[in-house]
Phi, psi and omega in degrees: 000124179281173186298320181296316178297320179297319180297316179296319180297315179296318178298321179297319179295317181293320182290328181250072187299320181299313178300313184297313182296312183295319182294309184290314181295318179298314178296317183296315178298315180298313181295329177301311180288325178297317180296310183295316180293324178294320177297316180299314181297316179299318180296318180293320181287345181262010181303129177066018176291335188280349181289127181299323185261021188301328182281351182251359185254134176228157172251136179283133179222144168256177182292339183256350182169188185230030177255143189223165175291158187292332186260357184301313185297315181296317179296323178292320179297323178293328186269335185234107184294347178294339184274118180273320183205166177210159170217138172259151185226132174220135181255151176223127176248357184265349179287161181218155180242142178261123182280174183298330180270010175090357178286151180243136179218147180297150183223129178267118184235151171245128173265116185224165174279162183299337181287349185305311183283348173275325181285319185253147188270061172259108189289136171275117185268348178204135178082216186215178176287153177287151180229309181282168187299317185255029171264148186220146174248127182251163181278160180301312183294323179291322178298319179293322180292323183276321190237003179065227181274354179288153176289137180274346185298136177083353180274156178266145179249123179272095184248122181052047178066017177241115185265015184275357183284125182255126179279118182246352182200158175234121180260145177298147179304139178299133179289169181288333184267051173223154180286341184279134180291141176298129183234166179276330184201155173249119180255156177292127181304328183289356176282345179293163184305128182300326179293342182265316185259002180271004180208180180255020185292330181263153172239080192228005189232135171289145183226121177247138179242143173240122182277162176288154180305128179084351181281153181228117187257338185300322182293344181263012181304316177302320178294321179295320179299317177297322177296317182292333177297332179269335190257333189229124189301330183296328176272324179297327179265010178063022174288323170243144180234346184239158176225136176235134174255092187282121177303148185307318183293340182266347183297323181300333182260001184289148177276354184264113182277144172219173182295142169081000183240158173246153185229165172219161180267126176297327178295322180296314179295322176297323178296321177296321177296319178295322180294321175303313179298318181296316180298316179297316181297317179297319179295317179295320178297317178303313181296316179300314180300313182294318181293317180295322179296327182273352181304318180297329181278340178258006183295323181297318178302314182290323180297317179298317180296322179292319180294334179271003173112359179289144181257174182299321183297319180294317178295318178301313181296321180298313185287328174293320179297320176301316180298315179296320180298316178298321180298317180291325175297315178297324180295319178299315177296320179297321180299321178296317180292324180303313179299322184287322188261001181303315178302318178296319180296318177300318179292323181295315184265002181053049180228186179217102180256123172257106184301324183299330180288342184255358179268096176233167180301318182295312182294321178296316180299312181291327178294313178298320177296318179297319178297319177298319179296319177300318179298320178296314180300318182294328186265352186298309185295310177301320180296321179296317182296312188284336182273353183243013180276166177267121182305329179297327180297330179294317181296321182280345181087001182290328183295316179299322180298323181296331182291354178267015181290188188277348186308304184293326181288330174296319178294321175299319178299319178297316178304312182290330175299315178297314182298315180296320177300315179296321179297314180298316179299318178299314181297320180293317181296317177297320181295319178293319178298315178295323178299316181290320182291331183253008181293140178287105186277355176097004177208164179278122180245002183276142174057035175245125181257137174247143180230133175292127186291130177230012183246165177272169181299322183293343181267000187300309184295322180295318179294319178300319179296319179296317181295319184291345176281343182283127179301134178100345179280129183251313180223150172231133183225141179244119192222161168242094181110126177221170175299343180283313184263348175082356179070198179269151173257134178226138180242130182233150172233162177062032174283146180054021176075009183270339182079002180281146181266143179214141179250126180246151159264150184227127170251148170234116193222167172261179186294330181295337181302317181294323182289314186289328177271355178055047180282142180267118185237132174255119182291142178276349184090352179285147178294148181299137179220130182298340177264003179281171181217161169253142178245143172278170186298323179295323178294322178298319177294323183295324180272001176057042179282145177261120180073213180271110180289141177261336179197164174207162182282111179256102193059245184250017181232150174280127184244126178296140175260115184278337181174174180246127179262130177301138184307138170217158187277133175239022178205172179288172189279008171281349183239150175288161175294134184259158173300138184226135172249129175245120182245152175292135177282137184276151183303328182263013185262135178292159181228158184260323192226145174249124178253137180230120176267129182238166179282167182279355179274120178052057181297324180296317179294319178296320179299317179296321178295321179295315180296320180295317179295316182294317180299318177294322183293325183259021174061045173065019176294140178292149181207159175265147179201171177170173173275139183299316183294323178292320179296319178294323179295331179295337177302330186257015179296328179299315180293321178295321178296316178298319179297318179297316181298310180298323178297315179297317182286333172296318178298318178299317179298319180295318179298316178298318178296319179297317179298316180296313184288331176296311180294316181296318179298319180300311184287321179294322180291323176298324178291342183252017182301316180297317179299317180297318179298315180299316180297318180296319179297327180272013170104002180292138179276167178297322180296321179293319177296318180298315180298320181294313184289315181293321181298326181294335177270324188296330181294330178283327175292323177297318177300318178299319180295317180297322180284324185289327185299305179294326179297311181291326177298317180296314182297312184286328177295321176295318181295320183289345180297340181283353183250129177292330179234120188218158178282171178260154178273085184289153180298328184296332178299315181288317179295321180297316178295318179296316179298322178297315180296316179297319182296314181297313181296316181296322181295314183290309181294321180297321179298312179293324182292319179297319178300315182291318184287338183273348181288157179295117183299330180296319179297318180298319181288327177296318179297324180290000000 
């Protein structure tokens, strides 16, 4: 572009302020989100790329989960020479450390094998890996918090009132782009209870295997399954039948949760990628619409250039260059906004983006190239139209008339189709989230406080007495298993002599548990027996009992059935209700959780009194606690988070559509000023003019609504399939989204139409 063309272009921008502002601001806003979302997507897709051995590490998974017995990995290494190393992982959030001044604070620890730091590329910045049983490696940030600038090496760590832990190393903090949760310390796996890790009775540990260089283990899966049938009860009892060796890079996207890792949904990241595409397309459509609308106003400039000898190629190049220039101006503005909104964006996506880590020569080069390509794409169609017209058509006015064709309105219709689809999706996700949070789960969850147990069995009665002195406390219960944690899982075969396999969840509770949760129980008529159990309705169906069962085969013993508990949910609503056994907790039996039912008067104050009393009772040891209903609602935070994100991007799409339709309405109405003047002179009222102008846009919005309804129904129907209990796709959702789109379009077009129709028609005809 030469200096004269640049001067004309700048004057054109200044003269058409509405066009300039909408084009640049629209592009800048779009590019801001495109840049941030692209960084986020790139970061998510690069999770665990930095591990040197990433191609040789797999995680063991069964069809139902990824937790294994403690001895499985060692036995597999002994049996299969392809395995070079393994690590088992168990996380603990309930442990606490005592600081030098006597304060106690919770500590997040991972119990791993010594091979963990050899398999994964987490650098030890000071000291060495742990070797002995009571040696520990702590994180850089935890070392700084505990010891300041002093070296932590050789110091003892007082963990859970045991000061025998020796710090032998400091590992760099885990980066954000890894599946492993950032922890305070790595403890030796062999420090766990011998009764727990000395056999394969439990299925409680994540297991990672690293194969030898060049070795291939996947082909031996059938042999491994046969081996596990002899070594691990879950396969021996046919509870599991399949084995998957999940590559390390795929674990982050796995639906199977295990200790110590964080996950993300590939569908969620794919949705973010789709949103990037949608935002770019909407921005490009806006630019195309605005440019095509302005072609008629720049036709005289182009006609003069053609008459003076300029050719089509030069004009094409000029308008594409203008488009690229506008894109780079918008990009500069977007970069400023990116820096400003990154903290908000991190909070929105629950991530942590460090812009400085992504600013490299390569990324800058490709980003600038990408912006240039976007500018070229945006400018091709307007440049093609304006460079191929007949100059004579400009003189006759036919060219301007052509710009009122259906091309731009079809693009507006597409924009609104996207916007309406996003609005409907947002409404459905919010409706499903609200449905889950307010679903009748079958028990009372209001005003119930849970406390992580920190006391011994002998202190139970004393603590209960202390709690009952607090005003507002109604019931206190000591239990093993609640609807929050799901209790223990037990799998049995050969019950009732049928040989059929069944998986139960198991709670062990006291009598107050039934009262505080308001569970509905039908007595079987059997006399109370400390070895008896209550079954939920699903469990009765599972054992195929006829009528009211009096007993059933529990493993190899007949167990009295004390009653039937009406079904209630012990998991989120993505899963069906499972068979449940509720057994009386024995006086000498340990418990996991303390439940306290309080009155509805001043629940926050009562909760604070309970925490203060409990903290004093356990000598200020840190503990977890919360209200049961709030904890259950947190299960659906992921869906609420998705709804918020889709809602924000729906708002962005609507804003882009509003900007586009505002500019298009302005320019199309300006092109019809003479027609409006003639109609007014011939007696047309303002309402008739308004109906004509608004109606010409509304039919395209109606087309967008018709297309968006089946598209959004298909998308949301597929999404809802993941929930065992789900809301319905009501007609009002679609009508509400359509009415919103119609209202916005009518408001914008109507505003411009009223302005045009209210002007003096004589003035309009004089200008023409």
